[in-house]
C-alpha positions in Angstrom: 0.0 0.0 0.0 1.4 3.4 -0.9 2.9 5.6 1.8 0.5 8.6 2.0 0.6 9.9 5.6 1.6 13.5 4.6 0.2 13.9 1.2 -3.1 12.1 1.8 -5.2 14.9 3.2 -5.4 17.1 0.1 -5.2 14.1 -2.3 -8.2 12.3 -0.9 -11.3 14.6 -0.9 -13.5 11.5 -0.9 -12.3 10.8 2.7 -12.4 14.3 4.2 -14.4 17.4 3.6 -11.6 19.8 4.2 -8.1 19.9 2.7 -4.8 20.4 4.6 -4.5 23.8 3.0 -7.9 24.9 4.4 -6.8 23.8 7.9 -3.5 25.7 7.5 -5.3 28.8 6.6 -7.8 28.4 9.5 -4.8 28.1 11.9 -3.2 31.3 10.5 -6.4 33.2 10.7 -7.2 32.2 14.2 -3.6 33.0 15.4 -3.9 36.4 13.8 -7.2 37.1 15.6 -5.6 36.1 19.0 -2.6 38.5 18.3 -5.0 41.3 17.3 -6.8 41.0 20.7 -3.5 41.3 22.5 -2.7 37.7 23.5 0.9 37.2 24.5 0.8 33.7 23.0 -1.7 31.4 21.4 -2.0 27.9 20.0 -4.6 26.5 17.6 -5.6 23.0 16.4 -8.1 22.1 13.6 -9.2 18.5 13.2 -11.7 16.4 11.3 -12.7 12.8 11.6 -14.8 10.4 9.6 -15.7 6.7 10.0 -18.0 3.8 9.9 -18.9 1.2 12.7 -21.0 -1.8 12.0 -22.0 -4.6 14.4 -23.8 -7.9 13.8 -25.2 -10.5 16.1 -26.3 -14.1 15.2 -26.6 -13.3 11.5 -28.4 -10.0 11.7 -27.1 -6.4 11.6 -27.5 -4.8 15.0 -26.0 -1.4 14.5 -24.6 0.9 11.7 -23.0 4.2 12.7 -21.4 6.8 10.6 -19.5 9.6 12.2 -18.2 12.8 10.8 -17.0 15.6 13.1 -14.8 18.6 13.0 -13.5 21.0 15.6 -11.2 24.0 16.1 -9.7 24.7 19.5 -7.8 27.8 20.5 -5.7 28.4 23.6 -4.9 32.0 24.5 -2.3 33.2 27.0 -2.2 36.6 28.7 1.2 36.3 30.3 0.9 33.3 32.6 -2.9 33.2 32.5 -4.5 30.7 30.2 -7.9 30.4 28.4 -9.3 27.8 26.1 -12.4 27.6 23.8 -13.5 25.5 20.9 -16.1 25.4 18.1 -17.3 23.1 15.4 -18.2 26.1 13.2 -15.4 27.2 10.9 -17.0 30.5 9.9 -15.2 33.8 10.5 -17.8 34.9 13.0 -17.5 31.6 15.0 -13.7 31.9 15.0 -13.9 35.4 16.4 -16.3 34.3 19.1 -14.0 31.4 20.1 -10.9 33.6 20.3 -12.8 36.2 22.3 -14.1 33.5 24.7 -10.6 32.1 25.2 -9.2 35.6 25.7 -11.9 36.5 28.3 -11.2 33.3 30.2 -7.5 34.0 30.3 -8.0 37.6 31.5 -9.9 36.5 34.5 -8.0 33.4 35.4 -5.4 33.4 38.1 -1.8 33.4 37.1 0.0 30.1 37.0 3.9 30.2 36.9 3.9 26.9 34.9 1.4 28.0 32.3 2.6 28.8 28.8 3.5 27.3 25.4 6.5 25.0 25.1 9.9 26.7 24.8 10.8 27.3 21.1 13.8 25.0 21.5 11.6 22.0 22.3 9.2 22.4 19.4 9.3 20.2 16.3 10.5 22.2 13.2 11.6 21.3 9.7 12.0 17.5 9.1 11.0 16.8 12.7 7.6 18.3 12.1 7.0 16.6 8.7 8.3 13.1 9.5 6.3 10.6 7.6 5.4 7.6 9.8 3.1 5.9 7.4 0.0 6.3 9.6 -2.7 6.9 7.0 -4.4 4.0 5.3 -8.1 4.7 4.7 -10.5 1.8 4.5 -13.2 2.8 2.1 -15.7 0.1 2.8 -19.5 0.6 2.9 -21.9 -0.8 5.6 -22.7 -3.9 3.6 -19.1 -4.8 3.1 -18.3 -4.2 6.8 -21.3 -6.3 7.9 -20.1 -9.2 5.7 -16.7 -9.1 7.3 -18.1 -9.0 10.8 -20.4 -11.9 9.9 -17.6 -14.0 8.6 -15.9 -13.5 11.9 -18.9 -14.5 14.0 -19.7 -17.4 11.7 -16.2 -18.7 12.2 -16.7 -18.6 16.0 -20.0 -20.6 15.8 -18.4 -23.1 13.4 -15.6 -23.9 15.8 -17.6 -26.1 18.1 -21.3 -26.9 18.8 -20.7 -25.6 22.3 -20.5 -22.0 21.0 -24.2 -21.4 21.5 -24.5 -17.6 21.6 -22.7 -14.4 20.8 -22.5 -10.8 22.0 -21.8 -9.9 18.4 -19.0 -9.0 16.0 -18.0 -5.6 14.9 -16.0 -3.7 12.3 -14.8 -0.1 12.7 -13.0 2.0 10.0 -11.8 5.4 11.3 -9.8 8.2 9.5 -8.9 11.6 10.8 -6.5 14.5 10.1 -5.5 17.7 11.9 -3.2 20.7 11.6 -1.9 22.7 14.5 0.2 25.8 15.1 1.3 28.4 17.7 2.8 31.8 18.0 6.2 30.4 18.7 6.7 29.1 15.2 5.4 25.5 15.4 3.3 24.3 12.4 2.4 20.6 11.8 -0.2 18.1 11.1 -0.9 14.8 9.5 -3.6 12.2 8.6 -4.0 8.9 10.4 -6.3 5.9 10.5 -7.2 3.1 12.8 -9.4 0.1 12.0 -10.6 -2.9 14.0 -12.4 -6.2 13.9 -13.7 -7.9 17.0 -16.0 -10.7 18.2 -17.3 -12.0 21.6 -18.7 -15.6 21.5 -20.3 -17.4 24.4 -19.8 -21.1 25.1 -22.0 -23.4 27.2 -22.3 -27.0 28.1 -25.3 -29.0 26.9 -27.8 -30.0 29.6 -26.5 -27.6 32.1 -29.4 -25.2 31.9 -27.2 -22.2 31.3 -25.4 -22.8 34.6 -22.0 -23.1 32.9 -21.7 -20.3 30.3 -18.4 -18.6 29.5 -17.7 -15.6 27.3 -14.5 -14.4 25.8 -13.5 -12.1 23.0 -10.7 -11.2 20.7 -9.9 -8.4 18.3 -7.4 -7.0 15.8 -6.7 -3.3 15.5 -4.3 -1.8 13.0 -3.5 1.4 11.0 -3.9 -0.4 7.7 -6.8 -2.7 6.9 -4.4 -5.1 5.1 -2.6 -5.7 8.4 -5.8 -6.8 10.3 -5.9 -10.5 11.3 -8.2 -12.6 9.1 -11.9 -12.6 10.3 -11.9 -16.4 10.4 -8.8 -16.5 12.5 -10.2 -14.0 15.0 -13.5 -15.8 15.3 -11.9 -19.2 15.8 -9.4 -17.9 18.4 -12.1 -16.1 20.4 -14.2 -19.3 20.4 -11.3 -21.4 21.5 -10.7 -19.0 24.4 -14.4 -19.2 25.5 -14.4 -23.0 25.2 -11.2 -23.3 27.3 -13.0 -21.6 30.2 -15.9 -24.1 30.5 -16.1 -26.1 33.7 -14.3 -23.4 35.6 -13.8 -24.0 39.3 -13.2 -22.0 42.4 -10.0 -22.5 44.3 -9.0 -22.1 47.9 -7.3 -18.9 49.1 -3.5 -19.1 48.7 -0.3 -17.2 48.0 1.4 -18.4 44.7 3.3 -17.2 41.7 1.0 -15.5 39.1 1.5 -15.4 35.3 -0.2 -12.5 33.5 -1.1 -13.3 29.9 0.7 -10.9 27.5 -2.5 -9.0 26.6 -3.1 -8.3 30.3 0.5 -7.6 31.1 0.2 -4.4 29.2 -2.0 -3.2 32.0 1.0 -3.5 34.4 3.1 -1.4 32.0 0.2 1.1 31.9 0.2 1.3 35.7 3.9 2.1 35.6 3.3 4.9 33.1 0.5 6.3 35.3 2.8 6.3 38.4 5.6 8.0 36.6 3.6 10.6 34.7 3.9 14.3 35.4 0.4 14.9 36.7 0.6 12.2 39.3 4.1 13.2 40.3 3.6 16.9 40.8 0.3 16.3 42.7 2.2 13.8 44.8 -0.4 11.1 44.1 2.0 8.3 43.0 3.7 5.5 44.8 6.8 6.1 42.7 7.5 9.7 43.8 11.1 10.8 43.4 12.0 7.6 41.6 14.2 9.2 38.9 17.6 7.5 39.0 16.4 4.8 41.4 15.8 1.1 40.8 12.1 0.2 40.8 12.2 -2.9 38.6 14.6 -5.9 38.6 18.0 -5.4 37.0 17.0 -7.6 34.0 14.1 -5.4 33.0 14.3 -2.5 30.5 11.6 -0.2 29.1 12.2 1.7 25.8 10.0 4.3 24.0 10.1 4.8 20.2 7.6 7.2 18.8 8.8 6.8 15.2 7.9 3.2 14.4 6.2 3.1 11.0 2.4 2.3 11.1 2.5 1.8 14.9 -0.6 2.7 16.9 1.2 5.3 19.1 3.6 6.8 16.7 3.8 10.6 16.5 6.4 13.0 15.0 5.5 15.5 17.8 3.3 15.4 20.9 0.0 17.2 21.5 1.9 20.5 22.2 4.0 20.3 19.1 7.1 19.2 21.0 9.5 17.0 19.0 9.4 13.3 20.1 12.4 11.1 20.3 13.4 7.5 21.1 14.7 7.0 24.6 15.3 4.5 27.4 12.7 5.0 30.0 14.1 2.2 32.3 17.5 0.6 32.0 18.5 -2.3 34.1 15.5 -1.6 36.4 16.6 2.0 37.0 14.2 4.9 36.1 15.9 7.1 33.4 12.9 9.3 32.6 9.4 10.3 33.4 6.4 11.0 31.1 6.1 14.8 31.1 4.2 17.5 29.3 5.5 21.1 29.3 3.2 22.0 32.2 4.0 19.1 34.4 7.7 19.4 33.7 7.7 23.0 34.8 5.8 22.1 38.0 8.6 19.6 38.7 11.5 21.8 37.7 12.3 19.5 34.8 12.1 19.6 31.0 9.3 18.2 28.9 9.8 14.7 27.5 7.5 15.2 24.6 4.7 13.1 26.2 1.8 15.5 26.2 -0.9 13.1 25.1 0.6 10.0 26.7 3.3 7.4 26.1 4.4 6.4 22.6 5.2 2.8 21.6 6.6 1.5 24.9 8.3 -1.9 25.0 9.1 -3.8 28.2 11.7 -6.5 27.8 13.8 -8.7 30.0 17.5 -9.5 29.5 16.7 -13.0 30.6 14.2 -13.7 27.9 15.2 -16.3 25.2 13.6 -16.6 21.7 11.9 -19.9 22.7 10.3 -18.4 25.8 6.8 -18.8 24.4 3.7 -19.3 26.6 4.4 -23.0 27.2 7.8 -22.1 28.4 6.4 -19.4 30.7 3.9 -21.9 32.2 6.8 -24.2 32.9 8.6 -21.4 34.7 5.4 -20.7 36.7 5.3 -24.4 37.8 2.5 -24.3 40.3 0.3 -21.2 40.5 -2.2 -19.1 38.6 -2.3 -18.1 34.9 -4.5 -15.0 34.6 -6.3 -14.3 31.3 -9.0 -11.9 32.5 -9.1 -9.0 35.0 -12.2 -7.2 36.3 -12.7 -4.0 38.3 -10.4 -1.0 38.8 -8.9 -1.9 42.1 -5.6 0.1 41.9 -4.6 2.8 44.3 -1.9 4.8 42.6 -1.1 6.7 45.8 -0.2 3.6 47.8 0.3 1.1 45.0 -2.2 -1.3 46.4 -3.5 -3.7 43.8 -6.7 -5.8 44.0 -8.5 -7.1 40.9 -11.2 -9.7 40.2 -9.7 -12.4 37.9 -10.2 -15.5 35.9 -7.8 -17.9 34.3 -6.2 -21.3 34.8 -4.7 -23.3 37.6 -1.3 -24.6 36.7 0.4 -27.8 38.1 3.8 -29.1 37.1 4.1 -26.4 34.4 0.9 -27.4 32.6 -2.7 -26.1 32.7 -4.8 -28.2 35.0 -8.2 -26.6 34.8 -9.9 -23.2 34.4 -10.7 -21.1 37.5 -13.0 -18.2 38.1 -14.5 -16.0 40.9 -11.1 -15.2 42.4 -9.3 -12.0 43.4 -5.6 -11.4 43.1 -3.9 -8.8 45.3 -0.6 -7.3 46.1 1.2 -3.9 45.9 2.5 -2.6 42.6 5.8 -1.5 44.2 6.4 -5.1 45.3 5.0 -6.6 42.1 7.3 -4.6 39.9 10.3 -5.6 41.9 9.3 -9.3 41.8 9.0 -9.7 38.1 10.7 -13.1 37.6 10.4 -13.5 33.8 9.0 -11.9 30.7 7.9 -14.1 27.8 8.9 -13.8 24.2 5.2 -13.9 23.3 5.1 -10.1 22.9 1.7 -8.5 22.4 1.0 -4.9 21.4 -2.0 -3.2 23.0 -2.2 0.4 21.9 0.9 2.2 23.0 2.4 -0.8 24.9 4.2 -4.0 23.8 5.0 -6.6 26.4 5.2 -10.4 26.7 3.6 -12.5 29.4 4.8 -11.5 32.9 5.6 -13.8 35.8 5.3 -12.3 39.3 7.0 -14.3 42.0 4.2 -14.3 44.5 0.7 -12.7 44.9 -2.2 -13.3 47.2 -5.1 -15.2 45.5 -8.4 -15.0 47.3 -10.8 -17.8 46.5 -13.4 -19.8 48.3 
């Protein structure tokens, strides 16, 4: 598929209603209005999105949604006082009203020493602002075609085994968007991007059980380019196999054992680390990893790297939400924290420099120096030996101030390095500070969920509350 992420916006009027040139002019006009009012600084972003979402269930179309939205947001500074306003109306009168509203808010807002645009030296300019990361691959399907793809996915789930007796449905989503942004310190940049997905959620049940033993599971594929999505039949079959594997689940007695997190769930542990080392939590002192820069918080065999410039990746960006240039870096090396996740504002509050993470982390990858190429899931189960293999988590039981962790869970009991039987209605508990330090192994079965890539993770010991 051709590489079109920079040129796509003006070249594909059938996808978007507005061209890149129109967006550029809107940014310049709005910045000029802010200057005319007397703003000391200003930033503007114009965006447009369009897409289609279709869901089917048991052979019938359940939902068809088309979305098309547009917005322009303006941030105005009067010294160190900030105001923001937005509108979906691109007329001159609406732009003037939005700028006036932002300016009035700024005039009556209290001064904040950390407020302000990024320093000019941090902003993306030249090649850094126009870096092509191959993010735009529109999927120009209609509702009928999308429904047919979703139906193939659900049909494959039902065809896997007669015990797949029901479904919560299958869905296809095709989304495209583009934006352009600029500020009074010289930043100008924007690009088009796309994200598409296919998912299904089958339900398995045992005959003659009267619905007492029913298990649901789901699987999905999400990519920038439709050609990179997993095949509908493969997604349907795998989701069905996951649901089937959970039939005849048992409860287990309360115990304290090693716990293996499936790779798709382990990304949540990495997400918890990001939350605890993000600027907002740090300057508000609401993190269990306060003052962790330069300190060891993970085992010496664990590294975390960030690379925002991977082609087609789901969290790739040439610059962050403030226009700050992004760069590849080591976030954790040999278990030692090398950097936080900071926006301009949070960096100033902490007396540090922005890391280009306004908007979040970008293509993080957690790896272990102990991992070997053949450390697949079977190998990780052997390392677990006797304990719990978790494939589903429920609830939001994480206290980021203390690190306390308690989640409802389901998965499999493992004996002798092999799955013995499925388990449900349990709770796993610990403290993230201790859990991070007791990561014993990371699998080679790496899975990418949004901005995070990680293999299955073995924690040396956790409390498991059962019957």
